[in-house]
C-alpha positions in Angstrom: 0.6 28.0 54.9 0.3 30.0 51.7 3.7 28.7 50.4 2.9 25.1 51.2 -0.5 25.4 49.5 1.1 26.9 46.4 3.7 24.0 46.4 1.0 21.4 46.7 -1.0 23.1 43.9 2.1 23.1 41.7 2.7 19.4 42.3 -0.9 18.6 41.6 -0.8 20.5 38.3 2.5 18.9 37.3 1.1 15.4 38.0 -2.0 16.1 36.0 0.2 17.3 33.0 2.2 14.1 33.1 -1.0 12.0 33.4 -2.5 13.7 30.3 0.8 13.2 28.4 0.9 9.5 29.3 -2.8 9.2 28.3 -2.2 10.8 24.9 1.0 9.0 24.1 0.3 5.5 22.7 3.8 4.8 21.6 4.9 1.2 22.2 4.5 -2.4 21.0 1.2 -4.2 21.0 1.0 -8.0 20.5 -2.0 -9.8 19.1 -3.5 -11.8 22.0 -4.2 -14.9 19.8 -1.4 -14.6 17.1 1.7 -13.6 18.9 3.8 -13.0 15.8 1.4 -10.3 14.7 1.9 -6.9 16.3 1.2 -3.2 16.1 4.0 -0.7 16.7 3.2 2.9 17.4 5.8 5.7 17.3 4.1 9.0 18.3 1.7 9.6 15.4 2.8 6.7 13.3 1.1 3.3 13.2 2.8 0.1 11.8 1.3 -3.3 11.5 3.9 -6.1 11.4 3.4 -9.8 10.7 6.6 -11.7 10.0 6.6 -14.8 7.8 8.4 -18.0 8.6 11.6 -18.3 6.5 12.1 -19.2 3.7 8.6 -18.2 2.7 8.0 -14.5 2.4 4.9 -13.8 0.2 4.3 -10.3 1.6 6.6 -7.8 3.5 6.8 -8.1 7.3 5.5 -4.5 7.7 2.1 -4.6 6.0 0.8 -1.2 7.0 2.3 2.2 7.6 -0.2 4.7 8.7 -0.7 8.2 10.1 -2.7 8.5 13.3 -5.4 11.1 13.9 -7.2 11.3 17.3 -10.9 10.8 16.7 -12.2 11.1 20.3 -14.0 8.5 22.4 -10.9 6.4 22.6 -10.8 5.9 18.8 -7.9 6.7 16.5 -8.3 7.2 12.7 -5.8 5.4 10.5 -4.7 6.4 7.0 -1.9 5.0 4.9 1.1 7.4 4.6 0.7 7.4 0.8 -1.8 5.9 -1.7 -0.3 2.8 -3.4 -1.2 4.2 -6.8 0.6 7.4 -6.0 3.6 5.4 -4.7 3.9 3.5 -8.0 2.7 6.0 -10.6 4.9 8.8 -9.4 7.8 6.7 -10.6 6.2 5.8 -13.9 8.1 6.9 -17.0 6.8 6.4 -20.6 9.3 6.6 -23.5 8.1 6.5 -27.1 10.6 5.5 -29.8 10.7 4.3 -33.4 12.1 0.9 -34.2 12.8 0.3 -38.0 12.7 -3.4 -37.4 9.0 -3.2 -36.5 7.0 -3.0 -39.7 3.5 -2.9 -38.3 1.5 -2.0 -35.2 3.1 -1.0 -32.0 5.1 -2.8 -29.3 4.5 -2.2 -25.6 7.5 -3.0 -23.3 7.2 -3.0 -19.5 10.3 -2.7 -17.3 9.3 -3.5 -13.7 11.4 -4.6 -10.7 8.6 -7.1 -9.8 9.9 -10.7 -9.7 7.7 -12.4 -7.1 8.2 -16.1 -7.4 4.8 -17.0 -6.0 2.5 -14.8 -8.1 2.8 -13.7 -11.7 1.7 -10.4 -13.1 -0.9 -9.9 -15.8 -0.9 -6.8 -17.9 -3.7 -5.5 -20.0 -3.1 -2.9 -22.7 -6.0 -0.9 -24.1 -5.8 1.3 -27.2 -8.4 3.9 -28.3 -8.9 5.3 -31.8 -10.7 8.6 -32.0 -11.9 8.8 -35.7 -13.7 6.6 -36.3 -14.1 5.5 -32.7 -12.6 2.0 -32.1 -11.1 0.1 -29.2 -8.4 -2.6 -29.1 -7.1 -4.6 -26.2 -4.7 -7.4 -25.4 -3.3 -9.1 -22.3 -0.2 -11.0 -21.4 1.6 -12.6 -18.4 4.6 -10.7 -17.4 7.6 -12.8 -16.4 11.4 -12.6 -16.3 11.6 -13.5 -19.9 8.3 -12.1 -21.3 8.1 -8.4 -20.8 6.4 -7.0 -23.9 3.5 -7.5 -26.2 2.9 -6.4 -29.8 -0.4 -5.2 -31.1 -0.9 -5.3 -34.8 -3.0 -2.1 -34.8 -1.8 1.3 -33.7 -4.4 3.7 -32.3 -4.3 7.3 -31.0 -3.8 6.7 -27.3 -3.3 3.8 -24.8 -3.7 2.9 -21.2 -2.8 -0.2 -19.1 -3.8 -2.2 -16.0 -1.5 -4.4 -14.0 -2.6 -7.1 -11.5 -1.6 -10.3 -10.0 -2.9 -13.6 -11.3 -3.7 -14.7 -7.7 -3.9 -13.2 -4.2 -2.9 -14.6 -0.9 -5.5 -14.0 1.9 -4.2 -11.8 4.8 -6.2 -13.6 7.5 -8.0 -16.9 8.3 -11.3 -15.5 7.1 -9.9 -15.3 3.6 -9.9 -11.5 3.5 -7.3 -9.6 1.4 -6.5 -6.0 2.4 -4.0 -5.2 -0.3 -4.1 -3.7 -3.8 -6.2 -5.5 -6.4 -4.8 -3.8 -9.5 -2.8 -0.8 -10.7 -4.4 1.3 -13.5 -2.5 3.9 -15.5 -5.2 6.4 -14.3 -5.3 8.3 -17.6 -4.7 7.7 -21.3 -1.3 8.4 -23.0 -1.3 9.9 -26.4 0.7 7.9 -28.9 3.1 9.9 -31.1 2.5 9.5 -34.9 6.1 8.3 -35.5 6.2 5.9 -32.6 6.0 2.1 -32.9 7.6 1.1 -29.6 6.6 2.3 -26.2 8.6 1.5 -23.0 6.8 1.8 -19.7 9.0 1.9 -16.6 7.5 1.7 -13.1 10.3 1.4 -10.5 7.8 1.7 -7.7 6.0 -1.6 -8.6 8.1 -3.9 -6.4 7.3 -7.4 -5.1 5.5 -6.1 -2.0 3.3 -3.5 -3.8 0.1 -5.6 -4.0 0.5 -7.2 -0.6 0.7 -4.1 1.6 -2.4 -3.0 3.4 -4.0 0.2 2.0 -5.7 1.8 4.9 -8.2 4.7 4.3 -10.2 6.2 7.1 -10.2 3.1 9.3 -10.7 3.3 13.0 -9.1 1.4 15.9 -10.3 1.5 19.5 -7.9 2.1 22.4 -9.0 0.4 25.6 -7.3 1.0 28.9 -8.0 -1.6 31.6 -6.5 -2.7 34.9 -4.8 -5.5 33.0 -3.2 -3.1 30.5 -3.7 -1.1 27.4 -5.3 -2.7 24.3 -5.9 -1.7 20.7 -8.8 -3.3 18.8 -8.4 -3.2 15.1 -10.1 -5.3 12.3 -11.8 -7.3 15.0 -8.6 -8.4 16.7 -7.1 -7.3 20.0 -3.6 -6.3 20.7 -2.1 -5.9 24.2 0.6 -3.4 24.9 3.8 -5.2 26.1 6.2 -2.3 26.2 
């Protein structure tokens, strides 16, 4: 009887372990119950939000969010983007200052970006600051395949820039946009005394940079019912299909 009891106890503990593992593992594919093309894919502690576009239109990438998952208790999971979009872009930024004898006054700012989205143009604002006496100068231009630079007639001590789209496409029917509104240079760059041409390269500023969701400390609710497992996020429900 003791042996049988031990075997039954072992089976019970093993079943409980599998049940806990199944409860904690959310891996799978979850389809939006109203918009069947929108889905959530979970791979262990990674959360991906996918919403394909109908060809040939592709304003944003299909995978709009890539997040890390942290268990928050009470059936909630906390979501945070794998990397800040500003970090993604600015870690690739390279600024080169040169002298061009053909330029007789001021300073020219040249931007080399892989961005070539046919639906939305980029606007770039350049700000310069002079220390003594204190003065500020700024200019803006539309970045295109043929217009990639701007010349300012005055050269100051340092500069910064801000890059943004001229328009934004809503991510849902309520007109909400979850992407990046603008990319600032974060800090000022000192301008070398002999420089009159500055080249700014940002390989990380691709066509999908502004359209991706930037998720910071958001929560999703995991609901288990007799009809299946659901995730509720941003007011929408997704049902696990596999």
